PAZA-558108 format. One record per residue (C-alpha): residue number from 0; residue in three letters; y, z, x. Coordinates in Angstrom, 3 decimals. Example, Ala and Ser with C-alpha at 12.3 -4.5 7.8 and 13.67 -1.06 7.14 Angstrom:
<sites>
  nr rest        Y        Z        X
   0  ala   -4.500    7.800   12.300
   1  ser   -1.060    7.140   13.670
</sites>
This chain:
<sites>
  nr rest        Y        Z        X
   0  met   53.029  -78.735  223.758
   1  ser   49.803  -77.013  223.036
   2  leu   47.803  -73.596  225.024
   3  pro   46.659  -74.701  227.907
   4  tyr   43.340  -73.957  226.454
   5  ser   43.911  -74.406  223.410
   6  ser   41.217  -77.260  221.449
   7  ser   43.666  -78.380  218.726
   8  ser   45.268  -81.824  218.807
   9  pro   48.875  -82.456  218.540
  10  ala   48.086  -83.355  214.666
  11  asp   46.547  -79.959  214.101
  12  ser   49.160  -78.166  215.899
  13  lys   51.857  -79.812  213.486
  14  glu   49.702  -78.980  210.410
  15  lys   49.680  -75.093  211.202
  16  ala   53.268  -75.471  211.404
  17  asp   53.408  -76.941  208.294
  18  glu   51.480  -74.395  206.729
  19  cys   53.005  -71.896  208.410
  20  tyr   56.789  -73.087  207.417
  21  arg   55.554  -73.613  203.722
  22  ser   53.660  -70.077  203.456
  23  gly   56.926  -68.306  204.755
  24  glu   58.921  -70.791  202.585
  25  ala   56.615  -69.200  199.491
  26  met   57.565  -65.956  200.562
  27  tyr   61.312  -66.620  200.743
  28  arg   61.122  -67.809  196.921
  29  leu   58.766  -64.245  196.108
  30  leu   61.750  -62.516  197.529
  31  glu   64.407  -64.481  196.182
  32  leu   63.036  -63.954  192.633
  33  asp   61.986  -60.183  193.435
  34  leu   59.044  -61.634  192.449
  35  lys   56.179  -58.236  192.316
  36  pro   52.461  -57.741  191.866
  37  arg   53.079  -56.327  188.593
  38  asp   55.318  -59.256  187.222
  39  ile   51.848  -61.042  187.475
  40  met   48.947  -58.702  186.859
  41  thr   49.990  -58.543  183.313
  42  lys   47.774  -58.386  180.294
  43  ala   47.508  -62.201  179.598
  44  ala   46.698  -62.799  182.850
  45  phe   43.890  -60.486  183.132
  46  glu   42.934  -62.521  179.906
  47  asn   43.292  -65.498  181.301
  48  ala   40.871  -64.246  184.341
  49  met   38.171  -63.237  181.996
  50  arg   38.242  -66.285  180.376
  51  met   37.760  -68.126  183.967
  52  val   35.005  -66.205  184.316
  53  met   33.158  -67.100  181.083
  54  val   33.708  -70.691  180.851
  55  thr   32.184  -70.661  184.551
  56  gly   29.194  -68.131  183.986
  57  gly   30.667  -66.016  186.818
  58  ser   29.053  -62.746  187.703
  59  thr   28.761  -59.120  186.312
  60  asn   30.811  -57.830  189.530
  61  ala   33.787  -59.430  187.841
  62  val   33.655  -56.951  185.257
  63  leu   33.781  -53.860  187.590
  64  his   36.310  -55.618  189.827
  65  leu   38.797  -56.542  186.764
  66  ile   38.759  -53.373  185.421
  67  ala   39.752  -51.834  189.027
  68  met   42.180  -54.175  189.022
  69  ser   43.499  -54.059  185.989
  70  arg   43.840  -49.863  186.018
  71  ser   45.914  -50.278  190.022
  72  val   48.988  -51.497  187.580
  73  gln   48.623  -47.977  186.390
  74  asn   50.327  -49.348  182.322
  75  pro   48.113  -48.729  180.052
  76  glu   49.341  -51.802  178.352
  77  val   47.589  -53.258  180.912
  78  ala   44.480  -51.877  181.782
  79  ile   40.927  -53.821  180.528
  80  thr   37.986  -52.705  179.086
  81  leu   34.714  -53.205  178.657
  82  glu   35.393  -53.947  174.934
  83  asp   38.493  -56.462  175.970
  84  phe   35.888  -58.347  178.047
  85  gln   33.347  -58.423  174.978
  86  arg   36.291  -60.072  172.983
  87  ile   37.038  -62.741  175.415
  88  ser   33.464  -63.064  175.370
  89  asn   32.893  -63.508  171.500
  90  gln   35.939  -65.966  171.636
  91  thr   35.250  -68.064  174.887
  92  pro   32.418  -70.992  175.228
  93  phe   30.104  -70.871  178.412
  94  leu   30.840  -74.660  179.750
  95  ala   29.865  -74.588  183.548
  96  asp   26.438  -75.888  184.412
  97  leu   26.188  -74.102  188.028
  98  lys   23.443  -72.414  189.975
  99  pro   22.177  -69.856  189.283
 100  ser   21.093  -70.832  185.811
 101  gly   22.607  -74.367  185.888
 102  lys   22.357  -77.543  188.375
 103  tyr   25.570  -77.747  190.317
 104  val   27.048  -75.796  192.961
 105  met   31.180  -74.771  193.583
 106  glu   31.294  -77.818  196.348
 107  asp   30.882  -80.237  192.697
 108  val   33.187  -78.211  190.815
 109  gln   35.352  -78.971  193.727
 110  asn   34.687  -82.653  194.198
 111  ile   36.153  -82.912  190.259
 112  gly   39.473  -81.361  190.622
 113  gly   38.385  -77.851  191.724
 114  thr   40.122  -74.684  189.944
 115  pro   43.195  -76.192  189.256
 116  gly   41.861  -78.875  187.661
 117  leu   39.624  -76.539  185.418
 118  ile   42.275  -74.523  184.615
 119  lys   44.199  -77.428  183.469
 120  phe   41.381  -78.446  181.155
 121  met   41.111  -74.952  179.325
 122  ile   45.420  -74.622  179.044
 123  asp   45.054  -78.392  177.440
 124  asn   42.404  -76.898  175.251
 125  gly   43.578  -73.206  174.334
 126  leu   41.329  -71.317  177.010
 127  phe   44.099  -70.171  178.890
 128  asp   47.698  -69.202  178.441
 129  gly   49.747  -71.543  180.971
 130  ser   52.924  -69.387  180.792
 131  gln   51.787  -66.572  183.222
 132  met   53.865  -66.854  186.109
 133  thr   51.405  -66.848  189.973
 134  val   52.519  -66.537  193.345
 135  ser   54.195  -69.537  193.650
 136  gly   57.040  -68.262  191.771
 137  lys   55.841  -70.424  189.002
 138  thr   53.729  -70.775  186.008
 139  his   50.001  -72.603  185.859
 140  ala   51.909  -75.068  183.797
 141  glu   54.123  -75.838  185.876
 142  asn   52.094  -75.519  188.778
 143  leu   49.614  -77.998  187.386
 144  lys   52.201  -79.876  185.855
 145  asp   51.295  -83.877  187.927
 146  his   47.756  -82.409  188.472
 147  pro   45.006  -84.969  187.234
 148  gly   42.793  -82.473  185.793
 149  leu   39.318  -83.288  185.859
 150  thr   37.712  -86.405  186.655
 151  pro   36.437  -87.851  183.247
 152  gly   32.642  -88.189  182.578
 153  gln   32.036  -85.731  185.003
 154  asp   29.066  -83.732  183.146
 155  ile   29.514  -80.518  185.560
 156  ile   31.870  -78.591  182.779
 157  arg   30.505  -79.812  179.573
 158  pro   33.100  -80.480  176.648
 159  leu   33.776  -77.604  173.853
 160  ser   31.831  -79.901  171.518
 161  asp   28.900  -79.328  173.930
 162  pro   28.941  -76.291  175.298
 163  val   26.478  -74.383  177.873
 164  lys   26.610  -71.176  174.834
 165  lys   28.847  -71.371  172.105
 166  thr   30.056  -67.654  173.440
 167  gly   30.335  -66.335  177.286
 168  his   27.231  -65.138  178.826
 169  leu   28.791  -61.727  179.609
 170  met   27.619  -58.628  176.593
 171  met   29.026  -55.122  177.514
 172  met   25.689  -53.198  175.972
 173  tyr   25.585  -49.643  174.450
 174  gly   22.989  -47.799  173.206
 175  asn   21.061  -44.446  174.112
 176  leu   20.282  -45.269  177.352
 177  cys   23.378  -46.993  178.487
 178  pro   26.570  -44.629  175.932
 179  gly   28.992  -45.142  178.180
 180  gly   28.168  -49.021  178.338
 181  gly   26.445  -51.574  180.634
 182  val   26.673  -55.191  181.307
 183  ala   24.221  -58.113  180.733
 184  lys   24.495  -61.667  181.898
 185  ile   22.992  -62.959  179.081
 186  thr   22.700  -67.171  179.435
 187  gly   20.377  -67.770  176.069
 188  lys   17.677  -69.085  178.685
 189  glu   16.348  -65.539  178.764
 190  gly   16.316  -64.894  175.411
 191  glu   18.271  -62.399  173.038
 192  thr   15.529  -59.684  172.637
 193  phe   12.985  -57.991  174.988
 194  thr   11.532  -54.571  174.239
 195  gly    8.501  -53.413  176.866
 196  thr    7.684  -50.228  178.780
 197  ala    9.655  -48.448  181.228
 198  arg    8.364  -48.733  184.596
 199  val   10.850  -46.594  187.118
 200  tyr   11.770  -46.465  190.477
 201  asp   14.463  -44.040  192.072
 202  asn   15.710  -46.821  194.551
 203  glu   15.942  -50.406  195.543
 204  gln   12.925  -49.963  198.128
 205  leu   10.178  -48.374  195.832
 206  met   11.216  -51.206  193.143
 207  met   10.372  -53.747  195.817
 208  arg    7.383  -51.691  197.272
 209  gly    5.808  -51.458  193.259
 210  leu    6.413  -55.344  193.261
 211  glu    4.283  -55.796  196.509
 212  asn    1.844  -53.263  195.000
 213  lys    1.387  -55.744  191.804
 214  glu    2.596  -52.612  189.499
 215  ile    4.896  -54.295  187.692
 216  lys    3.241  -56.753  185.102
 217  ala    4.948  -58.892  181.794
 218  gly    6.295  -56.781  179.099
 219  asp    7.678  -54.049  181.367
 220  val   11.428  -52.865  181.697
 221  val   12.157  -52.280  185.359
 222  ile   14.615  -49.449  185.876
 223  ile   15.842  -49.064  189.295
 224  arg   18.147  -45.369  189.144
 225  tyr   20.339  -43.646  191.191
 226  glu   21.791  -46.433  192.628
 227  gly   25.792  -45.853  190.834
 228  pro   28.538  -45.323  192.165
 229  lys   27.645  -41.543  192.821
 230  gly   24.406  -42.148  193.345
 231  gly   24.238  -45.087  195.409
 232  pro   26.416  -44.326  196.806
 233  gly   29.073  -46.678  196.127
 234  leu   27.580  -48.752  193.282
 235  pro   25.122  -50.864  195.904
 236  glu   24.648  -54.473  194.990
 237  met   20.980  -55.852  194.548
 238  leu   20.335  -59.300  195.292
 239  thr   16.578  -59.175  196.663
 240  pro   15.168  -57.062  193.237
 241  thr   16.295  -60.685  191.013
 242  ser   15.220  -62.842  193.518
 243  ala   11.745  -61.060  194.252
 244  ile   11.415  -60.922  190.144
 245  met   11.394  -64.351  189.533
 246  gly    9.852  -65.510  193.074
 247  ala    6.377  -63.493  191.106
 248  gly    7.153  -65.879  188.138
 249  leu    8.194  -62.628  186.141
 250  gly   11.708  -63.703  185.669
 251  asp   11.197  -64.570  182.077
 252  lys    8.201  -61.687  181.431
 253  val   10.591  -58.648  182.179
 254  ala   13.880  -56.879  181.783
 255  leu   15.527  -54.682  184.623
 256  leu   17.610  -52.028  184.202
 257  thr   19.668  -50.284  186.437
 258  asp   22.773  -48.105  187.019
 259  gly   23.258  -50.224  190.788
 260  arg   25.148  -53.589  190.590
 261  phe   23.689  -57.083  191.253
 262  ser   24.727  -60.178  193.033
 263  gly   26.154  -63.324  191.857
 264  gly   23.274  -65.085  192.447
 265  ser   21.330  -62.883  189.890
 266  his   19.482  -64.417  186.680
 267  gly   17.155  -63.439  183.798
 268  phe   17.119  -60.565  181.477
 269  cys   19.311  -58.448  184.026
 270  ile   21.136  -55.156  182.468
 271  gly   23.465  -53.144  185.509
 272  his   26.091  -50.364  185.488
 273  ile   24.536  -48.456  183.096
 274  thr   26.830  -45.564  182.769
 275  pro   26.353  -42.494  182.648
 276  glu   24.796  -43.410  185.830
 277  ala   21.217  -41.429  186.891
 278  gln   22.760  -39.003  189.380
 279  val   25.014  -37.319  186.602
 280  gly   22.336  -36.396  184.313
 281  gly   23.096  -40.221  182.204
 282  pro   19.995  -41.358  179.874
 283  ile   18.622  -43.362  182.841
 284  ala   17.495  -40.434  184.545
 285  leu   15.677  -39.241  181.783
 286  val   13.554  -42.635  181.447
 287  lys    9.679  -41.758  182.184
 288  asn    6.941  -44.284  182.893
 289  gly    5.081  -45.907  179.620
 290  asp    8.443  -45.244  177.546
 291  pro    8.911  -47.788  174.448
 292  ile   12.733  -49.636  175.182
 293  arg   13.974  -52.117  172.929
 294  ile   16.983  -54.157  174.375
 295  asp   18.835  -56.491  171.581
 296  ala   21.243  -58.481  173.105
 297  arg   22.055  -60.735  170.380
 298  ala   26.028  -60.260  169.125
 299  glu   25.867  -58.374  166.724
 300  gln   24.146  -55.604  167.962
 301  arg   24.219  -55.316  171.767
 302  thr   22.364  -52.363  172.541
 303  ile   19.724  -50.753  174.963
 304  asp   17.614  -47.817  173.084
 305  leu   14.678  -45.380  174.476
 306  leu   12.524  -44.737  171.726
 307  ile   12.021  -41.381  171.969
 308  ser   12.635  -38.290  169.551
 309  asp   15.227  -35.791  169.598
 310  glu   13.239  -33.269  170.819
 311  glu   11.738  -35.194  173.551
 312  trp   15.272  -36.579  174.757
 313  glu   16.499  -32.545  174.804
 314  lys   13.292  -31.288  176.557
 315  arg   13.642  -33.956  179.246
 316  arg   17.593  -32.627  179.680
 317  thr   16.498  -29.625  180.149
 318  glu   13.584  -30.195  182.340
 319  trp   16.245  -32.457  184.816
 320  thr   17.471  -31.445  187.928
 321  pro   20.011  -34.038  190.345
 322  pro   17.947  -35.118  193.497
 323  pro   19.624  -34.163  196.538
 324  leu   22.984  -36.296  197.085
 325  arg   22.488  -39.388  199.998
 326  ala   25.597  -38.939  201.862
 327  thr   26.597  -34.945  202.684
 328  gln   29.747  -35.167  204.442
 329  gly   32.511  -37.587  205.531
 330  thr   34.076  -40.486  203.468
 331  leu   30.758  -41.539  201.490
 332  phe   30.817  -37.769  200.654
 333  lys   34.340  -37.331  199.664
 334  tyr   34.158  -41.082  197.445
 335  ile   31.509  -39.419  195.449
 336  gln   33.961  -36.685  194.589
 337  cys   35.884  -38.692  192.861
 338  val   34.627  -41.737  191.891
 339  ala   35.098  -43.235  188.218
 340  thr   31.948  -44.688  186.164
 341  ala   31.469  -48.354  186.839
 342  ser   32.831  -48.750  183.193
 343  glu   35.886  -47.586  184.162
 344  gly   35.827  -49.612  187.580
 345  cys   34.933  -46.879  190.254
 346  val   38.544  -46.563  190.952
 347  thr   38.703  -43.055  193.232
 348  asp   42.450  -42.561  192.182
 349  glu   42.073  -41.050  188.948
 350  val   41.252  -37.914  186.893
 351  gly   40.345  -36.813  183.340
 352  thr   36.399  -39.542  184.043
 353  ser   34.300  -37.860  181.089
 354  thr   31.083  -36.245  181.827
 355  ala   27.545  -37.416  181.355
 356  ala   27.167  -35.197  178.613
 357  glu   30.854  -35.551  176.617
 358  ile   29.422  -39.600  177.076
 359  val   26.169  -38.957  175.384
 360  ile   27.487  -36.527  172.590
 361  ala   30.316  -39.357  171.607
 362  ala   28.133  -42.152  171.418
 363  pro   27.549  -43.310  167.830
 364  lys   23.037  -43.620  167.442
 365  thr   22.798  -47.443  166.878
 366  pro   20.138  -49.357  164.224
 367  ala   16.876  -48.993  166.631
 368  val   17.351  -45.041  167.069
 369  ala   18.374  -44.732  163.259
 370  glu   15.182  -46.498  162.647
 371  leu   12.671  -44.547  164.280
 372  glu   14.659  -41.613  163.417
 373  ala   13.580  -42.963  159.131
 374  lys    9.605  -43.611  160.263
 375  ile    9.418  -40.312  161.761
 376  ala   10.798  -38.962  158.674
 377  ala    8.612  -40.653  156.785
 378  leu    5.683  -39.544  158.994
 379  glu    6.372  -36.071  159.132
 380  ala    6.815  -36.233  154.862
 381  arg    3.258  -37.557  154.929
 382  ile    2.000  -34.916  157.223
 383  gly    3.741  -32.258  154.690
 384  gln    2.305  -33.959  151.647
 385  val   -1.092  -33.929  153.306
 386  thr   -0.851  -30.553  153.920
 387  asn    0.092  -29.074  150.563
</sites>
């Protein structure tokens, strides 16, 4: 019997009761099998998740969240890193013609078999480990044994012979501007390299004001900094800057770098999670307007370099002082004290995170920096010859 003021029909009530029964049955099965989260959160399971992200053109946020989830297992053999993402990206084609870079939306995927259909397609094509356990108490392959798969003739998930991109769209970037890593979403439509001059803003609001004032021009590398885990604080998500840049007709004419993060709807030449962040003195804090920056997102390079001399770097490091924290008490202040870098998933329950200086020192010099140093050396040699 329905409650006096319930709007549910008897049919709705029965459906809810059946759902509750199924949920209870599933919980009983988990208890019966003694199946725990760590039995499901395996390295192979995280690799399945990474491949799903690559096939569907998923958000850069997946890098942050999956790294954090994997570290929660507290098993070094399970924890994934930026380079695990890069390895999976190198191996996995981008197949889904989905917005914001494509023409379809997730509702369209639902209508051709949904996530289960896509997983079955991936299992059948060697892109997904179907033997991994799920919360149903069965493996993916067992769950999908009778699933019809993707609708024949659909064009939302492209065939392996005609991918949107032969490899994944997420690129893990390094270089002297992000020696601890950064995450780029490169679908191929933006191109793979960009060289321009820095246009620097110390927060998202200042960048938006700069765009309104027409300060940002074609060829600029727009930098939004002090938006990282400690600087934000909390690595705030930014959708407005990328949307505004596209709306201003600059989507294919500028690049955007930040120690913050983007939403899943971002597109264009955007690179986030720059590590070390500006608040702790990472190299992104030392960039000045007009500095030359070279971005090389080709698979064999994956670098972002600020093209200035070692002497200039050192001069700027000694002159830099951190700005005041944006939170000086309460929960956010506690968060700032213990949060790890974006490359480490912004976890807050681990110790031993490297300092910005240690990350910079440990990073190897990239080809662009070596090329710059060779030019400086050649120029100094010529000056020496003239002087002599």
